[in-house]
C-alpha positions in Angstrom: -14.1 -8.8 -2.8 -13.3 -9.8 0.5 -10.5 -12.2 1.5 -9.6 -14.2 4.7 -6.8 -15.6 6.4 -7.2 -19.7 6.8 -7.5 -19.2 10.7 -10.1 -16.6 10.8 -12.5 -18.7 8.0 -12.1 -21.7 10.1 -13.6 -19.3 13.3 -16.1 -18.3 10.8 -17.5 -21.1 9.2 -17.8 -22.8 13.1 -20.0 -19.8 13.9 -22.5 -20.6 10.3 -22.3 -24.4 11.5 -23.4 -23.1 15.2 -25.7 -20.8 14.3 -27.8 -22.1 11.7 -27.7 -25.7 13.3 -26.2 -27.0 10.1 -23.9 -30.3 10.0 -20.4 -30.0 8.7 -21.2 -32.8 6.4 -23.7 -30.8 4.1 -21.2 -28.4 3.4 -18.3 -31.0 2.7 -20.9 -32.6 0.0 -21.3 -29.5 -1.4 -18.2 -28.5 -1.7 -17.5 -32.2 -3.5 -20.1 -31.4 -5.8 -18.8 -28.2 -6.9 -15.6 -29.4 -7.5 -17.5 -32.6 -9.7 -19.4 -29.9 -11.4 -16.6 -27.8 -12.4 -14.6 -30.9 -14.0 -17.5 -32.1 -15.8 -18.9 -28.6 -17.1 -16.4 -26.3 -17.1 -13.1 -28.3 -18.0 -15.8 -30.4 -20.2 -13.0 -33.3 -19.4 -13.8 -36.1 -21.9 -15.2 -39.2 -20.2 -12.6 -41.6 -21.6 -10.0 -39.4 -19.3 -8.5 -41.0 -16.5 -9.3 -39.1 -13.2 -6.9 -38.7 -10.2 -8.1 -37.5 -7.1 -5.1 -37.5 -4.0 -6.4 -37.1 -1.0 -4.9 -36.1 2.3 -6.0 -37.7 5.5 -8.1 -33.9 6.6 -11.7 -32.8 5.5 -9.5 -31.3 2.4 -9.5 -34.8 1.9 -12.8 -35.2 2.3 -13.8 -32.7 -0.1 -12.0 -34.8 -2.8 -13.3 -38.1 -1.7 -16.7 -36.5 -2.3 -15.8 -35.5 -5.8 -14.7 -38.9 -6.8 -17.7 -40.3 -5.6 -19.5 -37.7 -7.9 -17.0 -38.4 -10.7 -17.7 -42.7 -10.2 -21.5 -42.1 -10.3 -21.1 -39.6 -13.7 -19.1 -42.6 -15.2 -15.7 -41.2 -15.3 -13.0 -43.5 -14.4 -11.6 -42.4 -11.5 -9.3 -43.7 -8.6 -8.9 -42.1 -4.9 -5.3 -42.4 -4.2 -5.2 -41.7 -0.5 -2.7 -40.8 1.7 -3.3 -42.5 5.1 -3.9 -45.9 6.0 -7.3 -47.2 7.0 -9.5 -44.1 7.4 -9.2 -40.3 7.2 -9.0 -38.0 10.7 -12.1 -35.7 10.7 -15.5 -37.1 10.9 -16.9 -35.8 8.4 -14.3 -37.8 5.5 -14.6 -40.5 7.2 -18.4 -41.1 6.5 -17.5 -40.0 2.7 -14.7 -42.4 2.6 -17.1 -45.5 3.9 -19.9 -44.1 1.6 -17.6 -43.9 -1.1 -16.0 -47.5 -1.0 -19.5 -49.1 -0.2 -20.9 -47.6 -3.5 -18.0 -49.3 -5.4 -15.6 -46.7 -5.6 -11.8 -47.6 -6.2 -9.5 -46.8 -3.2 -4.9 -47.1 -4.0 -3.6 -46.3 -0.2 0.0 -44.3 -0.6 2.7 -45.1 2.1 6.4 -44.3 1.7 7.1 -47.9 1.0 4.7 -47.7 -1.9 6.5 -44.5 -3.6 7.6 -45.8 -6.5 4.5 -47.9 -7.2 2.7 -44.5 -7.0 4.9 -42.9 -9.6 4.3 -45.4 -12.0 0.5 -45.9 -12.1 0.2 -42.2 -11.8 1.5 -42.0 -15.4 -1.4 -42.9 -16.8 -3.7 -40.1 -15.4 -4.8 -36.9 -17.7 -6.6 -35.3 -14.4 -5.4 -34.9 -11.0 -7.4 -33.5 -8.0 -5.0 -32.3 -5.2 -7.0 -32.9 -2.5 -3.9 -33.5 -0.2 -3.4 -30.5 2.2 -6.0 -27.7 3.7 -5.8 -24.1 4.4 -5.1 -24.9 7.7 -0.9 -25.6 7.1 1.5 -23.7 8.4 4.3 -26.2 8.8 7.1 -27.3 6.3 5.7 -30.0 4.0 8.2 -33.1 4.1 8.2 -37.1 3.8 5.4 -38.8 1.9 3.2 -35.1 1.0 6.5 -33.7 -0.6 7.5 -36.6 -2.5 3.6 -37.0 -3.8 3.5 -33.3 -4.7 6.7 -33.4 -6.3 5.8 -36.3 -8.3 2.5 -34.6 -9.5 4.7 -31.0 -10.4 6.6 -33.1 -12.8 3.4 -34.4 -14.4 2.1 -32.2 -17.7 -1.7 -32.7 -17.1 -4.3 -30.4 -15.4 -4.5 -30.4 -11.7 -7.5 -28.9 -9.9 -6.4 -27.9 -6.2 -8.9 -28.2 -3.4 -9.7 -24.7 -1.5 -5.6 -24.3 -1.5 -2.4 -25.7 -3.9 -1.3 -28.2 -1.2 1.8 -26.7 0.0 1.0 -22.9 0.1 0.1 -20.7 3.2 -3.3 -19.6 2.3 -2.3 -15.8 5.1 0.7 -15.0 3.0 1.4 -17.0 -0.1 4.3 -18.6 1.5 5.2 -21.7 0.3 6.0 -24.1 2.8 8.9 -26.1 1.0 6.8 -27.4 -1.8 3.5 -26.6 -3.2 1.4 -28.2 -6.3 1.4 -26.4 -9.0 -2.1 -25.7 -10.0 -3.9 -25.2 -13.0 -6.9 -24.1 -11.0 -7.8 -23.8 -7.6 -11.5 -23.9 -6.5 -11.9 -21.8 -3.1 -14.9 -22.1 -0.5 -16.6 -19.0 0.9 -14.7 -16.5 1.6 -11.4 -16.3 -1.3 -7.9 -16.5 1.0 -5.4 -14.1 0.7 -2.2 -15.9 0.2 -4.5 -16.7 -3.3 -3.3 -13.3 -4.8 0.1 -12.7 -3.0 3.1 -14.6 -4.2 4.2 -17.0 -4.9 1.1 -18.7 -3.7 -0.9 -16.6 -6.8 1.8 -18.4 -9.1 0.7 -22.1 -7.9 -2.6 -21.4 -7.5 -3.7 -20.7 -11.3 -7.1 -19.7 -12.1 -8.6 -19.0 -9.2 -12.6 -19.3 -8.4 -14.8 -18.9 -5.9 -17.7 -21.3 -4.3 -20.1 -20.4 -1.9 -21.1 -23.8 -0.9 -23.9 -22.9 1.0 -22.9 -20.4 3.0 -25.7 -17.6 3.0 -24.8 -14.7 1.0 -26.1 -12.4 3.8 -23.1 -14.3 6.4 -20.2 -13.1 3.6 -21.6 -9.5 3.1 -21.7 -9.4 7.3 -17.9 -10.3 7.4 -16.1 -8.0 8.9 -12.3 -8.4 6.9 -9.0 -6.1 7.2 -8.1 -7.8 3.6 -10.1 -6.8 0.4 -9.2 -7.6 -3.5 -9.2 -4.9 -5.9 -11.4 -5.9 -8.2 -13.7 -3.9 -10.8 -17.0 -3.5 -8.8 -14.4 -1.5 -6.6 -13.1 0.4 -8.9 -15.9 1.3 -10.6 -17.8 2.5 -7.4 -15.2 4.8 -6.8 -13.8 6.1 -10.4 -15.1 9.8 -11.2 -17.4 10.5 -13.7 -16.2 13.7 -16.0 -18.7 16.7 -15.7 -19.8 17.5 -19.1 -19.1 21.5 -18.4 -15.8 21.2 -16.5 -12.5 22.8 -17.2 -8.9 22.6 -16.8 -9.2 23.3 -13.1 -11.9 20.8 -12.8 -10.0 18.2 -13.2 -7.1 19.1 -11.2 -3.9 21.0 -11.1 -1.5 18.6 -10.2 2.3 20.0 -9.6 5.4 17.4 -10.0 8.3 18.1 -8.0 10.9 16.2 -10.0 13.8 15.7 -11.7 17.5 16.3 -11.8 20.7 16.0 -14.3 20.3 12.8 -15.8 17.3 12.0 -14.5 14.6 14.0 -16.5 12.9 10.8 -18.0 11.3 10.2 -14.5 10.0 14.0 -14.3 8.6 13.6 -17.9 7.1 10.2 -17.3 5.5 11.7 -13.6 4.1 14.8 -15.0 2.7 13.4 -17.8 1.4 10.7 -16.2 -0.8 13.2 -14.6 -2.9 14.3 -17.7 -2.8 10.6 -19.3 -4.7 10.1 -16.0 -7.4 12.7 -16.8 -5.4 15.7 -14.8 -6.5 19.5 -16.0 -3.3 21.0 -15.4 0.3 19.5 -15.2 2.9 21.5 -13.5 6.5 20.6 -13.2 8.8 21.8 -10.9 12.4 21.4 -12.4 16.6 22.4 -12.4 16.3 25.4 -14.3 19.2 23.7 -16.7 16.8 21.0 -17.7 14.0 23.2 -18.3 14.6 23.3 -22.1 15.6 19.8 -22.3 11.5 18.9 -20.5 10.3 21.5 -22.7 11.5 20.0 -25.6 10.1 16.5 -25.1 6.3 17.7 -24.2 4.3 20.7 -25.0 1.4 19.9 -22.4 3.7 20.7 -19.3 3.8 23.6 -17.5 7.6 23.9 -16.6 8.6 25.8 -13.3 12.5 26.2 -13.8 13.8 27.1 -9.8 17.4 27.4 -8.5 19.8 24.2 -8.8 22.9 23.3 -6.8 25.3 20.2 -8.8 22.5 19.5 -10.7 19.8 19.1 -8.0 16.9 21.2 -7.1 18.2 23.8 -4.6 17.0 24.1 -0.8 17.1 28.0 -1.6 13.9 26.7 -4.3 11.7 26.3 -0.7 10.1 29.3 -0.6 9.1 29.6 -4.6 8.0 26.0 -4.5 5.8 26.6 -1.7 4.0 29.3 -3.2 3.1 27.2 -6.1 1.9 24.2 -3.9 -0.6 27.0 -2.6 -2.1 26.9 -6.1 -2.4 23.4 -7.1 -5.0 20.6 -6.0 -2.3 17.9 -5.2 1.8 17.2 -5.9 4.1 14.5 -6.1 7.3 14.8 -5.1 10.1 12.5 -5.4 11.0 10.9 -9.2 13.9 11.1 -10.4 14.9 13.8 -7.7 18.7 11.9 -6.6 19.8 12.4 -3.7 22.0 15.3 -2.0 22.4 17.3 1.3 19.6 19.7 -0.1 17.7 17.6 -1.7 17.1 15.6 1.7 16.6 19.4 3.2 13.7 20.5 0.5 11.6 17.0 0.6 11.8 16.9 4.9 10.4 21.3 4.5 7.9 20.6 1.7 6.2 17.6 3.1 6.3 18.8 6.9 4.9 22.3 5.5 2.5 21.1 3.2 -1.3 21.6 3.5 -2.1 20.0 0.3 -2.5 15.8 -0.1 0.5 14.7 -2.2 2.3 11.7 -3.3 5.8 10.8 -1.9 8.0 8.7 -4.3 11.1 7.1 -5.4 14.0 9.8 -4.2 11.8 11.8 -2.0 11.6 8.7 -0.4 15.4 8.0 -0.2 15.6 11.5 1.6 13.7 10.7 4.3 14.9 7.1 4.3 17.3 7.7 7.3 14.9 9.5 9.6 11.6 8.3 8.7 10.1 9.5 11.7 9.7 12.9 10.0 6.2 10.8 8.4 4.8 11.3 11.7 5.0 15.3 11.0 2.9 15.8 7.9 -0.1 17.2 8.5 -2.1 16.4 5.7 -3.1 12.9 4.2 -0.8 11.9 1.5 0.5 8.5 -0.4 3.9 7.2 -0.1 4.7 4.3 -3.0 8.2 2.0 -2.2 9.2 -0.7 -4.3 10.7 -3.3 -1.3 14.1 -1.7 -1.6 13.0 1.8 -0.7 10.8 0.8 2.3 13.6 -1.7 3.1 15.6 1.3 3.9 13.2 3.3 5.5 13.1 -0.1 7.8 16.0 -1.1 8.1 15.2 -4.8 6.1 16.7 -6.4 3.1 14.4 -6.2 0.0 13.6 -9.7 0.0 12.7 -9.4 3.5 10.1 -6.9 2.3 9.0 -8.9 -0.3 8.5 -11.8 1.3 7.1 -10.7 4.6 5.1 -7.8 2.4 1.7 -9.3 3.8 2.1 -8.3 7.6 4.9 -5.4 6.8 2.2 -3.7 5.1 -0.1 -3.9 7.9 2.4 -2.5 10.0 4.1 0.2 8.8 0.3 1.2 7.4 -0.5 2.1 11.4 2.7 3.5 11.8 2.1 6.8 10.2 -1.2 8.6 10.9 -1.6 10.1 7.7 -0.2 7.9 5.4 -1.6 5.5 2.6 1.3 2.9 2.0 1.3 1.6 -1.6 3.6 -0.9 -1.7 4.6 -1.7 -5.4 5.6 -5.5 -6.5 3.7 -7.8 -8.1 1.0 -8.2 -6.2 1.1 -4.2 -4.8 -0.5 -4.0 -1.6 -2.7 -0.4 -0.3 -2.7 0.0 3.2 -4.3 2.5 5.7 -4.3 2.4 9.7 -3.7 -1.9 9.0 -6.4 -2.3 5.9 -5.1 -4.2 3.0 -5.9 -3.6 -0.2 -4.8 -6.2 -3.1 -4.1 -5.0 -6.9 -3.5 -8.2 -9.2 -3.8 -6.3 -12.6 -0.6 -5.6 -14.2 2.2 -8.2 -15.4 6.0 -8.8 -15.1 7.0 -6.9 -18.5 6.1 -3.5 -16.2 9.1 -4.3 -14.1 11.1 -1.7 -16.0 12.1 2.0 -15.6 9.9 4.3 -14.8 6.8 2.4 -14.5 6.7 3.7 -11.1 7.4 7.1 -12.2 4.0 6.8 -14.4 2.3 5.8 -11.3 3.2 8.5 -8.8 2.0 10.7 -11.9 -1.6 8.7 -11.8 -2.2 8.9 -8.3 -1.5 12.4 -8.2 -4.0 13.0 -10.8 -6.6 11.3 -8.9 -5.6 13.1 -6.1 -5.9 16.5 -8.1 -9.5 16.0 -8.5 -10.3 15.7 -4.8 -10.6 12.5 -4.5 -9.6 10.6 -1.0 -5.7 9.5 -0.7 -7.1 5.7 -0.4 -9.2 5.6 -3.5 -6.6 7.7 -5.6 -4.5 4.9 -4.3 -6.5 2.0 -5.2 -8.0 3.4 -9.0 -4.1 4.6 -9.4 -2.2 0.8 -9.2 -5.6 -1.0 -10.7 -5.5 1.2 -13.8 -1.6 1.4 -13.8 -2.0 -2.2 -13.9 -4.3 -2.4 -16.6 -2.5 -0.2 -19.0 0.1 -2.8 -18.9 -1.6 -5.3 -19.6 -3.0 -3.5 -22.3 0.4 -2.9 -23.7 1.1 -6.7 -23.1 -2.0 -8.1 -25.3 -0.5 -5.9 -27.9 3.1 -6.1 -27.8 4.0 -8.8 -25.3 5.5 -8.3 -21.5 9.1 -9.1 -22.7 9.3 -5.1 -24.7 7.3 -2.7 -22.6 8.7 0.5 -21.5 7.2 3.0 -19.8 6.0 5.5 -22.3 4.0 2.1 -23.4 1.7 2.7 -19.8 1.2 6.4 -20.8 0.1 5.2 -24.2 -2.7 2.7 -23.3 -3.8 4.2 -20.3 -6.8 6.6 -21.6 -8.1 3.3 -23.4 -7.9 1.5 -20.3 -10.0 4.7 -18.6 -12.6 4.9 -21.9 -13.1 1.7 -20.6 -13.9 1.8 -17.5 -16.0 4.9 -18.0 -18.1 3.1 -20.6 -18.7 0.4 -18.1 -19.6 3.1 -15.4 -21.5 4.7 -17.6 -23.7 1.5 -18.3 -24.0 0.6 -15.1 -24.6 3.9 -12.9 
């Protein structure tokens, strides 16, 4: 599904109005009507419930005013709380405000002097429509608007936000000081990025998209560098299994992983390959840990190599490169630990490789002080940092990466020519050459040790089947998150561990395979 920034939305809708010669007033009418239908048909709000529509002075407020008129005409007990004196600002909003009043609509104007009175009045309402601030707001919310938002957030009633929860920057999901915590958000035309990136995603509640008259062909033609990973996208790239296939058909993947005390990462990544449908999973491991891995799983083919101080030794380079020549893709990094030998080994392998690969965890840490080595990589590859790991590459604190993940993901993805960035987090972003794909599967229970190791193995499995680096990353993050969601549905989020993701992964793949067979 296409996503858009507020500035692009304003430009695009202006072109639509101009191209078709249709007045913007008509689109405001349809927006307000869609809000009314949502309340009546989806929420199924009882007619005895009192509804408050809180309207700002812009076009967003105008949408709320139209909704109030429809609610009134349908027999609902509705009051429009206007955050302006006299008339709203926009011409369309002015016309609708006058129409509402002349139709007999109740209006209560709010000012700084009337905040205490508003705080008492609003208590009797059972449902609130937030039409306070629109999608174009970029500055910190203060004064009257901030006070109104804080009052609404303290009420324990459902809130429907119009296009955006007031106070959220829809270009990146940031909260501009204060924001409405919505139960539902209805967004118009093309959905906005900030509704799917935290913290905006949290404040938006359940998001619904209404076309409100924008022609489908124009939405389809619209070019964007931001896309939501949804079921349709996944089904379009998910590979069907060949009935007469064999182990080699479904990909041979090598995982270079593990060090003393970190065998779990090696197990999780190499098992992730098999659980995601890979045909053969090989594991390069320090020779002293070979028996430990074999006791954990008989399905992994281990390749014990020379070690130094509990880490894979640089001297193992030739043996590893020979094995890379025999496989379709590889994963390097989970649980490798950090030593000078490991750093040299990672540099050498990724620079010399002729096979696609996933660089994860300690593999990323190994190149963090010299990230320009990524420009020496000759093949398409995937890098899967969490904000702390990417922060080490960029010399930024993890929280700064997380706060600006939308912009940072785009910029980093443009910097290294063969790289796909998978920036892990509550909304994981897959980015290549400035084009970003946003994944919203998954939950907080997946913030647990080893979850990322499983992800690297899953992506490696798709690479091993000959799927492109972008597509493998999209599939990987989606099914990884779905596995976490399925685990949470049975166990709750608090107790999920990484092996649960492995356990539920086959069931997720089965569901996708069945859906693909039904559709195609």
